[in-house]
N, C-alpha and C positions, 0 to 999 in steps of 0.2 A: 462162367459155362457150370459154377456151382450148382445153378437153378435147376440144370438137368437132372440132376442126383436128386432133387426133393419133389419132382413129378411121379403124378400116380397114375398108371395106365393098365388096364385089363392083360392079362397075359395073350399075345398071340394079336393083339389090336394091331392097326395100322400104327396109332401113336407109339405104341409099345416098341415098334420096330424102329421108327423113326429115333426114339429116344435113344435106343440102344445103339444105333449106326452113330448116333452123335457122341455118346459116350465112348465108343469105340476108336472115335477120330480125333480125340479129344489130344493125344502127344503131338500127331501131325498140326492138328489147329495153333496149340501153344507154339509148336516150333515157328510157324508160320508166323503168328503174331509178335512173337520175341524177335525175329530178325527184320530189321530195318531195312534190310536190301530187297527184300519182297514188296512190289507195289501191287495193291488191292486190285489195280485195272490190268488188263492185259492190251491195253490199246497198243502198245511199243510190238509187242507178238505180232499180235493183228495184222499191224500196218506193214511187218516186216516179210509177211507171207503173202500179202493180198498184192496182187498184180498192180503196176503202177496204170493209173490212166494218162493219158497224153494229152487229154480235155478234147481231143477230135472227135466227134459224133458219128 
């Protein structure tokens, strides 16, 4: 994420807002990336809340 700090964008531009958001989220993203218990996929969560299909139509 070091590349974010090297980007140049006009103040108030959409790109500047995106870069600011990304930089502000850095501590949370680093925690996520460093914790090997976190899965990049949320399929397990999605499947646990989705009603089971009985196979009947």
